C-alpha beads as a LAMMPS data file, in Angstrom:
LAMMPS data file: protein, C-alpha beads

368 atoms
367 bonds

1 atom types
1 bond types

-500.0 500.0 xlo xhi
-500.0 500.0 ylo yhi
-500.0 500.0 zlo zhi

Masses

1 110.0

Atoms # bond

1 1 1 315.042 91.477 -314.792
2 1 1 313.211 91.445 -311.436
3 1 1 314.707 88.042 -310.550
4 1 1 318.183 89.389 -311.475
5 1 1 317.642 92.433 -309.297
6 1 1 316.406 90.362 -306.387
7 1 1 319.482 88.186 -306.581
8 1 1 321.763 91.192 -306.779
9 1 1 320.083 92.667 -303.670
10 1 1 320.445 89.440 -301.816
11 1 1 324.100 89.247 -302.645
12 1 1 324.652 92.832 -301.498
13 1 1 322.892 92.107 -298.189
14 1 1 325.075 88.982 -297.591
15 1 1 328.393 90.727 -298.547
16 1 1 327.473 93.690 -296.255
17 1 1 326.718 91.538 -293.291
18 1 1 329.531 88.973 -293.834
19 1 1 331.610 90.695 -291.202
20 1 1 328.908 90.646 -288.597
21 1 1 329.808 88.378 -285.686
22 1 1 326.089 87.796 -284.772
23 1 1 325.619 86.013 -288.112
24 1 1 328.945 84.158 -288.841
25 1 1 331.052 84.587 -285.773
26 1 1 331.937 82.048 -283.112
27 1 1 328.586 82.754 -281.399
28 1 1 326.711 83.433 -284.546
29 1 1 323.706 81.706 -286.041
30 1 1 325.808 80.073 -288.697
31 1 1 328.856 79.334 -286.674
32 1 1 331.151 76.294 -287.271
33 1 1 329.996 73.395 -285.118
34 1 1 332.646 70.859 -286.162
35 1 1 334.419 71.186 -282.703
36 1 1 331.361 70.980 -280.546
37 1 1 332.025 67.269 -279.633
38 1 1 335.124 68.492 -277.695
39 1 1 332.785 70.042 -275.083
40 1 1 330.765 66.757 -274.709
41 1 1 330.699 65.240 -271.251
42 1 1 329.947 61.694 -270.181
43 1 1 326.740 61.056 -268.185
44 1 1 326.588 58.466 -265.550
45 1 1 325.104 55.001 -266.398
46 1 1 321.438 54.577 -266.454
47 1 1 320.050 53.198 -263.199
48 1 1 317.535 50.441 -263.225
49 1 1 314.355 50.759 -261.113
50 1 1 314.196 48.875 -257.898
51 1 1 313.009 45.272 -258.196
52 1 1 314.516 44.652 -261.688
53 1 1 316.837 41.809 -261.433
54 1 1 318.097 41.317 -264.941
55 1 1 318.107 43.462 -268.027
56 1 1 319.835 43.486 -271.371
57 1 1 323.015 45.501 -271.443
58 1 1 322.632 48.931 -273.123
59 1 1 325.666 50.201 -274.874
60 1 1 325.896 53.951 -275.819
61 1 1 324.977 54.676 -279.387
62 1 1 327.596 57.467 -279.696
63 1 1 330.282 56.885 -277.088
64 1 1 332.955 59.516 -276.710
65 1 1 336.265 58.182 -278.314
66 1 1 339.003 57.160 -275.875
67 1 1 341.756 57.664 -278.259
68 1 1 341.487 61.376 -278.740
69 1 1 345.032 62.821 -278.902
70 1 1 344.311 65.707 -276.554
71 1 1 340.967 65.983 -274.903
72 1 1 341.842 69.534 -273.566
73 1 1 342.279 71.046 -276.999
74 1 1 340.029 74.113 -277.522
75 1 1 339.223 76.237 -280.485
76 1 1 339.317 75.462 -284.135
77 1 1 339.922 71.830 -285.102
78 1 1 339.810 70.229 -288.600
79 1 1 338.326 66.691 -288.468
80 1 1 340.713 64.417 -290.496
81 1 1 339.283 62.618 -293.576
82 1 1 338.872 58.780 -293.185
83 1 1 341.615 56.683 -294.774
84 1 1 340.621 54.901 -297.923
85 1 1 340.866 51.167 -298.303
86 1 1 344.431 50.144 -298.873
87 1 1 345.294 48.399 -302.191
88 1 1 348.336 46.497 -303.291
89 1 1 348.057 47.800 -306.850
90 1 1 346.757 51.018 -308.191
91 1 1 345.451 49.584 -311.451
92 1 1 344.797 46.313 -313.249
93 1 1 342.146 43.809 -313.559
94 1 1 342.664 42.465 -310.089
95 1 1 343.595 44.383 -306.874
96 1 1 343.824 43.361 -303.240
97 1 1 341.580 45.187 -300.850
98 1 1 342.138 45.252 -297.096
99 1 1 340.016 46.240 -294.063
100 1 1 341.498 45.272 -290.731
101 1 1 342.202 41.553 -290.900
102 1 1 339.952 40.921 -293.824
103 1 1 341.400 40.757 -297.375
104 1 1 339.563 40.247 -300.658
105 1 1 340.226 40.649 -304.354
106 1 1 338.416 43.302 -306.383
107 1 1 338.153 42.229 -310.011
108 1 1 337.360 44.621 -312.838
109 1 1 335.316 41.864 -314.449
110 1 1 331.830 40.435 -314.228
111 1 1 331.223 37.525 -311.753
112 1 1 330.617 35.262 -314.694
113 1 1 334.142 35.901 -316.043
114 1 1 335.820 35.575 -312.626
115 1 1 334.191 32.217 -311.726
116 1 1 336.095 30.015 -314.151
117 1 1 339.519 31.514 -313.632
118 1 1 339.162 31.360 -309.730
119 1 1 337.927 27.793 -310.023
120 1 1 340.851 26.989 -312.333
121 1 1 343.395 28.357 -309.787
122 1 1 342.321 25.986 -307.111
123 1 1 342.197 23.008 -309.393
124 1 1 345.744 23.774 -310.743
125 1 1 347.092 23.842 -307.183
126 1 1 345.776 20.476 -306.188
127 1 1 342.656 21.439 -304.443
128 1 1 339.690 18.982 -305.010
129 1 1 336.367 20.799 -305.425
130 1 1 333.640 19.144 -303.208
131 1 1 330.696 21.558 -303.759
132 1 1 330.124 23.616 -306.875
133 1 1 327.329 26.260 -306.646
134 1 1 327.635 28.684 -309.521
135 1 1 324.095 29.969 -308.938
136 1 1 325.234 31.389 -305.574
137 1 1 328.748 32.238 -306.682
138 1 1 330.384 29.847 -304.209
139 1 1 332.502 26.633 -304.242
140 1 1 334.117 24.565 -301.499
141 1 1 337.083 22.196 -301.520
142 1 1 337.353 18.885 -299.705
143 1 1 339.450 18.340 -296.586
144 1 1 343.123 18.017 -297.658
145 1 1 346.558 18.014 -296.052
146 1 1 349.216 20.383 -297.227
147 1 1 351.290 17.678 -298.820
148 1 1 348.360 16.956 -301.195
149 1 1 348.490 20.445 -302.643
150 1 1 351.031 21.975 -305.120
151 1 1 354.529 22.439 -303.746
152 1 1 354.308 26.269 -304.205
153 1 1 351.047 26.626 -302.171
154 1 1 352.151 24.032 -299.476
155 1 1 355.339 25.958 -298.966
156 1 1 353.528 29.261 -298.507
157 1 1 350.956 27.663 -296.129
158 1 1 353.855 27.083 -293.675
159 1 1 353.502 24.843 -290.577
160 1 1 350.117 23.085 -291.124
161 1 1 351.484 19.550 -290.673
162 1 1 349.022 17.346 -288.833
163 1 1 346.062 19.499 -290.019
164 1 1 343.488 19.197 -292.734
165 1 1 342.301 22.364 -294.618
166 1 1 339.004 23.146 -296.302
167 1 1 338.466 26.322 -298.319
168 1 1 335.299 28.231 -299.336
169 1 1 335.533 30.715 -302.141
170 1 1 332.752 33.200 -302.655
171 1 1 332.370 35.498 -305.620
172 1 1 329.996 38.462 -305.293
173 1 1 328.924 41.189 -307.644
174 1 1 330.877 44.376 -306.890
175 1 1 329.465 47.793 -306.082
176 1 1 330.084 48.979 -309.653
177 1 1 328.682 47.290 -312.713
178 1 1 330.806 44.423 -314.183
179 1 1 333.061 44.292 -311.123
180 1 1 333.383 41.303 -308.625
181 1 1 334.693 40.713 -305.167
182 1 1 336.436 37.397 -304.234
183 1 1 336.434 36.280 -300.687
184 1 1 338.500 33.273 -299.397
185 1 1 337.713 31.657 -295.997
186 1 1 339.360 28.501 -294.574
187 1 1 338.801 26.137 -291.711
188 1 1 341.147 23.528 -290.253
189 1 1 340.880 20.322 -288.181
190 1 1 343.283 17.684 -286.935
191 1 1 344.166 15.064 -289.612
192 1 1 341.864 12.053 -289.387
193 1 1 339.216 13.960 -287.413
194 1 1 335.508 13.585 -288.373
195 1 1 334.686 17.125 -287.073
196 1 1 332.887 19.433 -289.535
197 1 1 333.573 22.978 -288.329
198 1 1 331.352 25.569 -289.910
199 1 1 332.777 28.178 -292.214
200 1 1 332.841 31.656 -290.417
201 1 1 331.170 34.559 -292.003
202 1 1 334.464 36.531 -291.786
203 1 1 338.082 35.526 -291.776
204 1 1 339.343 33.934 -288.522
205 1 1 342.324 31.981 -289.900
206 1 1 343.973 35.214 -290.980
207 1 1 347.468 33.822 -291.790
208 1 1 346.293 31.039 -294.082
209 1 1 343.491 33.047 -295.704
210 1 1 345.922 35.840 -296.519
211 1 1 348.349 33.364 -298.142
212 1 1 345.728 31.895 -300.328
213 1 1 344.302 35.291 -301.295
214 1 1 347.715 36.714 -302.092
215 1 1 348.684 33.661 -304.147
216 1 1 345.443 33.631 -306.093
217 1 1 345.802 37.414 -306.763
218 1 1 349.322 36.757 -308.194
219 1 1 348.034 33.938 -310.351
220 1 1 345.093 35.830 -311.659
221 1 1 347.141 38.866 -312.485
222 1 1 349.702 36.785 -314.418
223 1 1 346.761 35.162 -316.324
224 1 1 345.279 38.573 -317.165
225 1 1 348.687 39.903 -318.317
226 1 1 349.127 36.947 -320.677
227 1 1 345.722 37.457 -322.110
228 1 1 344.323 34.239 -320.733
229 1 1 340.980 33.306 -322.290
230 1 1 337.829 32.790 -320.338
231 1 1 335.663 29.745 -320.709
232 1 1 332.442 31.040 -322.153
233 1 1 330.670 27.865 -321.293
234 1 1 331.722 28.140 -317.676
235 1 1 330.829 31.859 -317.617
236 1 1 327.323 31.141 -318.889
237 1 1 326.911 28.293 -316.251
238 1 1 327.860 30.755 -313.479
239 1 1 324.649 32.865 -313.703
240 1 1 322.298 30.864 -315.894
241 1 1 319.133 30.160 -313.885
242 1 1 318.293 26.545 -313.070
243 1 1 314.777 27.020 -314.441
244 1 1 313.419 29.451 -317.082
245 1 1 309.736 29.612 -318.110
246 1 1 307.670 32.110 -319.906
247 1 1 304.012 32.339 -318.650
248 1 1 301.323 34.889 -317.932
249 1 1 300.183 36.522 -314.697
250 1 1 296.568 36.643 -313.586
251 1 1 295.914 39.725 -315.871
252 1 1 297.320 37.932 -318.942
253 1 1 300.593 39.900 -319.021
254 1 1 303.785 37.919 -320.031
255 1 1 306.051 36.997 -317.234
256 1 1 309.507 35.311 -317.293
257 1 1 310.124 33.064 -314.269
258 1 1 313.752 32.490 -313.309
259 1 1 314.970 29.898 -310.831
260 1 1 317.846 31.929 -309.374
261 1 1 318.611 34.398 -306.602
262 1 1 318.243 38.117 -307.330
263 1 1 321.926 38.754 -307.754
264 1 1 322.486 36.011 -310.279
265 1 1 319.258 36.807 -312.060
266 1 1 320.405 40.399 -312.367
267 1 1 323.731 39.361 -313.935
268 1 1 322.169 36.854 -316.433
269 1 1 319.344 39.090 -317.476
270 1 1 321.823 41.999 -318.048
271 1 1 323.947 39.737 -320.197
272 1 1 320.929 38.553 -322.212
273 1 1 319.714 42.120 -322.721
274 1 1 323.041 43.255 -324.058
275 1 1 322.834 40.577 -326.704
276 1 1 319.386 41.805 -327.872
277 1 1 318.726 44.112 -330.880
278 1 1 318.158 47.260 -328.830
279 1 1 320.036 49.639 -326.617
280 1 1 320.361 49.454 -322.859
281 1 1 320.321 53.032 -321.902
282 1 1 320.503 52.910 -318.157
283 1 1 320.174 50.601 -315.145
284 1 1 318.968 50.947 -311.500
285 1 1 320.261 48.022 -309.438
286 1 1 318.494 49.116 -306.288
287 1 1 315.153 49.067 -308.056
288 1 1 315.921 46.009 -310.176
289 1 1 315.355 47.930 -313.457
290 1 1 316.957 47.933 -316.933
291 1 1 315.961 50.801 -319.204
292 1 1 315.892 49.855 -322.881
293 1 1 315.233 51.725 -326.115
294 1 1 313.813 49.462 -328.831
295 1 1 314.374 52.115 -331.609
296 1 1 318.175 52.284 -331.032
297 1 1 320.633 49.490 -331.856
298 1 1 323.077 48.234 -329.190
299 1 1 326.174 50.414 -328.879
300 1 1 328.472 47.902 -330.717
301 1 1 331.099 48.518 -333.390
302 1 1 329.103 46.456 -335.958
303 1 1 326.076 48.805 -335.481
304 1 1 328.015 52.032 -336.133
305 1 1 328.006 53.561 -339.633
306 1 1 331.026 52.916 -341.798
307 1 1 333.305 55.413 -343.467
308 1 1 330.967 56.132 -346.349
309 1 1 327.988 56.225 -344.044
310 1 1 329.653 58.976 -341.971
311 1 1 330.845 60.742 -345.046
312 1 1 327.581 60.881 -347.121
313 1 1 324.924 59.949 -344.506
314 1 1 322.887 62.383 -342.675
315 1 1 323.154 62.034 -338.835
316 1 1 319.966 62.319 -336.926
317 1 1 319.482 65.281 -334.648
318 1 1 318.791 64.694 -330.925
319 1 1 315.256 65.893 -331.446
320 1 1 314.652 63.296 -334.154
321 1 1 316.031 60.474 -332.032
322 1 1 313.747 61.444 -329.156
323 1 1 310.765 61.654 -331.420
324 1 1 311.122 57.943 -332.516
325 1 1 312.312 56.589 -329.220
326 1 1 310.550 53.491 -327.868
327 1 1 311.500 53.247 -324.286
328 1 1 310.568 50.479 -321.897
329 1 1 311.880 49.168 -318.515
330 1 1 312.581 45.530 -317.687
331 1 1 311.834 44.929 -314.001
332 1 1 313.231 42.056 -311.851
333 1 1 311.139 41.167 -308.697
334 1 1 311.939 38.584 -306.087
335 1 1 308.932 36.209 -305.606
336 1 1 309.528 33.481 -303.078
337 1 1 312.580 31.525 -304.244
338 1 1 312.297 32.717 -307.750
339 1 1 312.711 35.942 -309.675
340 1 1 310.096 37.388 -312.060
341 1 1 311.009 39.455 -315.021
342 1 1 308.334 41.861 -316.609
343 1 1 308.336 44.645 -319.052
344 1 1 306.789 47.996 -318.327
345 1 1 306.104 51.249 -320.176
346 1 1 306.589 53.103 -316.991
347 1 1 306.003 52.511 -313.276
348 1 1 302.329 52.716 -313.727
349 1 1 301.732 51.066 -317.083
350 1 1 302.645 47.588 -318.313
351 1 1 304.005 47.266 -321.775
352 1 1 301.817 46.040 -324.677
353 1 1 301.541 42.308 -324.653
354 1 1 303.301 41.794 -328.136
355 1 1 306.179 44.097 -326.989
356 1 1 306.557 42.395 -323.587
357 1 1 306.524 38.933 -325.089
358 1 1 309.075 39.870 -327.751
359 1 1 311.513 41.314 -325.201
360 1 1 311.050 38.394 -322.683
361 1 1 311.446 35.787 -325.446
362 1 1 314.843 37.274 -326.495
363 1 1 315.919 37.205 -322.944
364 1 1 314.783 33.652 -322.563
365 1 1 316.711 32.597 -325.781
366 1 1 319.915 34.351 -324.670
367 1 1 319.923 32.740 -321.279
368 1 1 320.383 29.195 -322.699

Bonds

1 1 1 2
2 1 2 3
3 1 3 4
4 1 4 5
5 1 5 6
6 1 6 7
7 1 7 8
8 1 8 9
9 1 9 10
10 1 10 11
11 1 11 12
12 1 12 13
13 1 13 14
14 1 14 15
15 1 15 16
16 1 16 17
17 1 17 18
18 1 18 19
19 1 19 20
20 1 20 21
21 1 21 22
22 1 22 23
23 1 23 24
24 1 24 25
25 1 25 26
26 1 26 27
27 1 27 28
28 1 28 29
29 1 29 30
30 1 30 31
31 1 31 32
32 1 32 33
33 1 33 34
34 1 34 35
35 1 35 36
36 1 36 37
37 1 37 38
38 1 38 39
39 1 39 40
40 1 40 41
41 1 41 42
42 1 42 43
43 1 43 44
44 1 44 45
45 1 45 46
46 1 46 47
47 1 47 48
48 1 48 49
49 1 49 50
50 1 50 51
51 1 51 52
52 1 52 53
53 1 53 54
54 1 54 55
55 1 55 56
56 1 56 57
57 1 57 58
58 1 58 59
59 1 59 60
60 1 60 61
61 1 61 62
62 1 62 63
63 1 63 64
64 1 64 65
65 1 65 66
66 1 66 67
67 1 67 68
68 1 68 69
69 1 69 70
70 1 70 71
71 1 71 72
72 1 72 73
73 1 73 74
74 1 74 75
75 1 75 76
76 1 76 77
77 1 77 78
78 1 78 79
79 1 79 80
80 1 80 81
81 1 81 82
82 1 82 83
83 1 83 84
84 1 84 85
85 1 85 86
86 1 86 87
87 1 87 88
88 1 88 89
89 1 89 90
90 1 90 91
91 1 91 92
92 1 92 93
93 1 93 94
94 1 94 95
95 1 95 96
96 1 96 97
97 1 97 98
98 1 98 99
99 1 99 100
100 1 100 101
101 1 101 102
102 1 102 103
103 1 103 104
104 1 104 105
105 1 105 106
106 1 106 107
107 1 107 108
108 1 108 109
109 1 109 110
110 1 110 111
111 1 111 112
112 1 112 113
113 1 113 114
114 1 114 115
115 1 115 116
116 1 116 117
117 1 117 118
118 1 118 119
119 1 119 120
120 1 120 121
121 1 121 122
122 1 122 123
123 1 123 124
124 1 124 125
125 1 125 126
126 1 126 127
127 1 127 128
128 1 128 129
129 1 129 130
130 1 130 131
131 1 131 132
132 1 132 133
133 1 133 134
134 1 134 135
135 1 135 136
136 1 136 137
137 1 137 138
138 1 138 139
139 1 139 140
140 1 140 141
141 1 141 142
142 1 142 143
143 1 143 144
144 1 144 145
145 1 145 146
146 1 146 147
147 1 147 148
148 1 148 149
149 1 149 150
150 1 150 151
151 1 151 152
152 1 152 153
153 1 153 154
154 1 154 155
155 1 155 156
156 1 156 157
157 1 157 158
158 1 158 159
159 1 159 160
160 1 160 161
161 1 161 162
162 1 162 163
163 1 163 164
164 1 164 165
165 1 165 166
166 1 166 167
167 1 167 168
168 1 168 169
169 1 169 170
170 1 170 171
171 1 171 172
172 1 172 173
173 1 173 174
174 1 174 175
175 1 175 176
176 1 176 177
177 1 177 178
178 1 178 179
179 1 179 180
180 1 180 181
181 1 181 182
182 1 182 183
183 1 183 184
184 1 184 185
185 1 185 186
186 1 186 187
187 1 187 188
188 1 188 189
189 1 189 190
190 1 190 191
191 1 191 192
192 1 192 193
193 1 193 194
194 1 194 195
195 1 195 196
196 1 196 197
197 1 197 198
198 1 198 199
199 1 199 200
200 1 200 201
201 1 201 202
202 1 202 203
203 1 203 204
204 1 204 205
205 1 205 206
206 1 206 207
207 1 207 208
208 1 208 209
209 1 209 210
210 1 210 211
211 1 211 212
212 1 212 213
213 1 213 214
214 1 214 215
215 1 215 216
216 1 216 217
217 1 217 218
218 1 218 219
219 1 219 220
220 1 220 221
221 1 221 222
222 1 222 223
223 1 223 224
224 1 224 225
225 1 225 226
226 1 226 227
227 1 227 228
228 1 228 229
229 1 229 230
230 1 230 231
231 1 231 232
232 1 232 233
233 1 233 234
234 1 234 235
235 1 235 236
236 1 236 237
237 1 237 238
238 1 238 239
239 1 239 240
240 1 240 241
241 1 241 242
242 1 242 243
243 1 243 244
244 1 244 245
245 1 245 246
246 1 246 247
247 1 247 248
248 1 248 249
249 1 249 250
250 1 250 251
251 1 251 252
252 1 252 253
253 1 253 254
254 1 254 255
255 1 255 256
256 1 256 257
257 1 257 258
258 1 258 259
259 1 259 260
260 1 260 261
261 1 261 262
262 1 262 263
263 1 263 264
264 1 264 265
265 1 265 266
266 1 266 267
267 1 267 268
268 1 268 269
269 1 269 270
270 1 270 271
271 1 271 272
272 1 272 273
273 1 273 274
274 1 274 275
275 1 275 276
276 1 276 277
277 1 277 278
278 1 278 279
279 1 279 280
280 1 280 281
281 1 281 282
282 1 282 283
283 1 283 284
284 1 284 285
285 1 285 286
286 1 286 287
287 1 287 288
288 1 288 289
289 1 289 290
290 1 290 291
291 1 291 292
292 1 292 293
293 1 293 294
294 1 294 295
295 1 295 296
296 1 296 297
297 1 297 298
298 1 298 299
299 1 299 300
300 1 300 301
301 1 301 302
302 1 302 303
303 1 303 304
304 1 304 305
305 1 305 306
306 1 306 307
307 1 307 308
308 1 308 309
309 1 309 310
310 1 310 311
311 1 311 312
312 1 312 313
313 1 313 314
314 1 314 315
315 1 315 316
316 1 316 317
317 1 317 318
318 1 318 319
319 1 319 320
320 1 320 321
321 1 321 322
322 1 322 323
323 1 323 324
324 1 324 325
325 1 325 326
326 1 326 327
327 1 327 328
328 1 328 329
329 1 329 330
330 1 330 331
331 1 331 332
332 1 332 333
333 1 333 334
334 1 334 335
335 1 335 336
336 1 336 337
337 1 337 338
338 1 338 339
339 1 339 340
340 1 340 341
341 1 341 342
342 1 342 343
343 1 343 344
344 1 344 345
345 1 345 346
346 1 346 347
347 1 347 348
348 1 348 349
349 1 349 350
350 1 350 351
351 1 351 352
352 1 352 353
353 1 353 354
354 1 354 355
355 1 355 356
356 1 356 357
357 1 357 358
358 1 358 359
359 1 359 360
360 1 360 361
361 1 361 362
362 1 362 363
363 1 363 364
364 1 364 365
365 1 365 366
366 1 366 367
367 1 367 368
């Protein structure tokens, strides 16, 4: 009652002073400051001391925008919300994302599922694969002329006669779980040249990269609509570590060593855990943690009670489930060029040896 009375008194004080200009007015303590930047003035450039001949250029961290519609505007002003990334489609397995000159495909599928279908698109259109690196989610084509490619792609590439083209495709895990981002970057050189230009980190050949990205998007969308199957063997090859070994650390705790980068290890371990006889309750990608409950079955149709089980069985209460829960966390840690997988009871306590070895053994078996 005392707490309720205190809150009521506070609400009464705020409501009684809401009209006070000294508190909420233009000059009040809690005034709206969203338009203060309109009063900003530009200061003269910093002067170097005498005797200093050369210095690194210093650019302002927060320069005043030069494209303000009316820099004399005063008073209230609503800052517009930033425009979202534009997309070609509102829904579907594959959508086109654009930011400036850069275009990429967002797939509502895990990288391991996108890898084989993206790979197949380029092979079907006459591209020859020169380098295949599923562990890094990247493949590159050889140098080829447009007349060596499929007629549809060659036509869309336009006037590239006399040039050879090489393409790099990179498939990265998306921001959300089980999504992927597909980036296409090309380089060109005169036919017959021995030059080996490096692939840029971002699109520079905007026209050609856009054509290839758009055409691949259309192909992947058609495949998804037709219910095209995914090669499970190719999907497993995508994120399966090159080396897998179960050993012990200096304290005798079981450790699973994976020869893979952290992104591919995260994907492959997640796939392996989902095949285990337990439930993955939560994940934390930034910390490299999977949270599992050994007392609960995976959330799969075959693990749910049937009609008679629901009719005559007695469902456990939340308290009963919590009482028998066996929660552990599977941690992925980058160690040199490898990734180590360990099992913990919590952040301060390692799991019992038999539990850790059981979980890591299942992961190891499901990675093969």
